[in-house]
C-alpha positions as CSV (number, residue, x, y, z in Angstrom):
1,X,102.6,90.1,96.7
2,X,104.1,92.1,99.6
3,X,106.0,90.9,102.5
4,X,105.1,91.2,106.1
5,X,107.2,94.4,106.4
6,X,106.0,95.9,103.5
7,X,102.6,96.2,104.9
8,X,103.9,97.0,108.3
9,X,106.0,99.9,106.8
10,X,102.8,101.3,104.9
11,X,100.3,100.8,107.8
12,X,102.9,102.9,110.3
13,X,103.3,105.8,107.4
14,X,99.3,105.9,107.1
15,X,98.9,106.5,110.8
16,X,102.1,108.9,111.0
17,X,104.1,106.5,112.9
18,X,107.2,106.7,110.9
19,X,108.5,109.2,107.9
20,X,108.8,108.2,104.5
21,X,112.1,106.6,103.3
22,X,112.4,104.7,106.4
23,X,111.5,101.4,107.3
24,X,109.5,101.0,110.8
25,X,112.1,98.2,112.0
26,X,114.9,100.5,111.5
27,X,112.6,103.6,113.1
28,X,111.5,101.3,116.0
29,X,112.7,97.8,116.4
30,X,110.7,96.8,119.2
31,X,107.6,98.7,118.4
32,X,108.2,96.6,114.8
33,X,108.2,93.5,116.4
34,X,104.9,94.5,118.3
35,X,103.2,95.5,114.9
36,X,104.6,92.0,113.5
37,X,102.7,90.2,116.1
38,X,99.7,92.3,115.5
39,X,99.7,91.2,111.8
40,X,99.8,87.6,113.0
41,X,96.9,87.6,114.6
42,X,95.2,89.4,112.1
43,X,96.0,87.3,109.3
44,X,95.0,84.4,111.6
45,X,91.8,85.6,112.3
46,X,90.9,86.7,108.8
47,X,91.9,83.4,107.7
48,X,89.8,81.9,110.5
49,X,86.9,84.0,109.3
50,X,87.7,82.5,105.5
51,X,88.5,86.3,104.3
52,X,91.8,85.4,103.5
53,X,93.5,82.1,102.4
54,X,97.3,82.3,103.5
55,X,99.5,80.8,106.1
56,X,100.4,83.4,109.0
57,X,104.0,84.7,108.4
58,X,106.5,83.5,110.8
59,X,109.1,86.4,109.7
60,X,108.6,90.0,108.7
61,X,110.5,89.0,105.7
62,X,108.0,86.4,104.4
63,X,106.2,87.2,101.0
64,X,102.4,86.9,101.3
65,X,100.8,85.7,98.5
66,X,97.9,88.1,97.9
67,X,96.3,89.7,95.4
68,X,96.9,93.9,94.7
69,X,93.6,95.1,96.2
70,X,93.8,92.4,99.1
71,X,97.5,93.9,100.2
72,X,95.9,97.0,100.1
73,X,93.0,96.0,102.4
74,X,95.1,94.2,104.6
75,X,97.5,97.3,105.2
76,X,94.3,99.4,106.3
77,X,93.3,96.6,108.5
78,X,96.4,96.4,110.1
79,X,96.3,100.4,110.4
80,X,93.2,99.9,112.3
81,X,94.3,97.7,114.7
82,X,97.4,99.4,115.6
83,X,95.3,102.5,116.3
84,X,94.6,100.6,119.4
85,X,97.6,99.1,119.8
86,X,100.2,102.0,119.9
87,X,97.4,104.4,121.3
88,X,97.5,106.7,118.1
89,X,94.9,109.8,118.8
90,X,94.8,111.7,115.8
91,X,93.7,109.5,112.7
92,X,93.2,111.1,109.4
93,X,89.3,111.0,108.0
94,X,90.3,109.6,104.8
95,X,91.7,106.7,106.2
96,X,88.9,105.7,108.4
97,X,87.2,105.7,105.3
98,X,89.6,103.4,103.7
99,X,89.7,101.1,106.8
100,X,85.6,101.1,106.3
101,X,86.1,100.2,102.5
102,X,88.7,97.2,103.3
103,X,86.5,95.8,106.2
104,X,83.8,95.7,103.4
105,X,86.0,94.7,100.9
106,X,87.2,91.2,102.9
107,X,83.9,90.6,104.4
108,X,82.3,90.6,100.7
109,X,85.1,88.5,99.4
110,X,83.0,85.6,100.8
111,X,79.6,86.4,99.0
112,X,79.1,85.3,95.2
113,X,76.3,87.2,93.2
114,X,74.5,85.3,90.3
115,X,72.3,87.0,87.7
116,X,70.3,84.9,84.6
117,X,68.4,87.0,82.6
118,X,66.3,85.3,79.7
119,X,63.8,87.4,77.6
120,X,60.8,86.9,79.8
121,X,62.6,85.5,82.8
122,X,64.7,87.6,85.5
123,X,66.7,85.8,88.4
124,X,69.4,86.9,90.9
125,X,70.4,85.6,93.9
126,X,73.2,86.6,96.6
127,X,74.9,83.6,97.8
128,X,76.8,83.9,101.0
129,X,79.8,81.0,101.2
130,X,80.3,81.1,104.8
131,X,76.5,80.6,106.1
132,X,75.1,79.1,103.1
133,X,77.6,76.0,103.7
């Protein structure tokens, strides 16, 4: 679990928009409000796409009920969205790789893989929760 502000702080640190040890709210309160709006929009979109199932936070102090992996992916996707919002020109290649992996992780959360193995019989099927409804 993490607060909305924790997610913003992590994403802005990854992008080099603030220094370690400071909150982005303290560093640039106006831009922090913009980042929070981007986070709200991101969560709303991921919820609409059935990738997350949490309410959109109404304050930066709201705690998001997410697994650790989902928090990491949300931080990376927020960083992706902030690249455009804040016109970041230099993005570390390792961050771009993390963002790509996070996009795949949240998309793959809608898939259920099944495999049945019996002597003389083998079966596997990938079920896409969103399109096979």
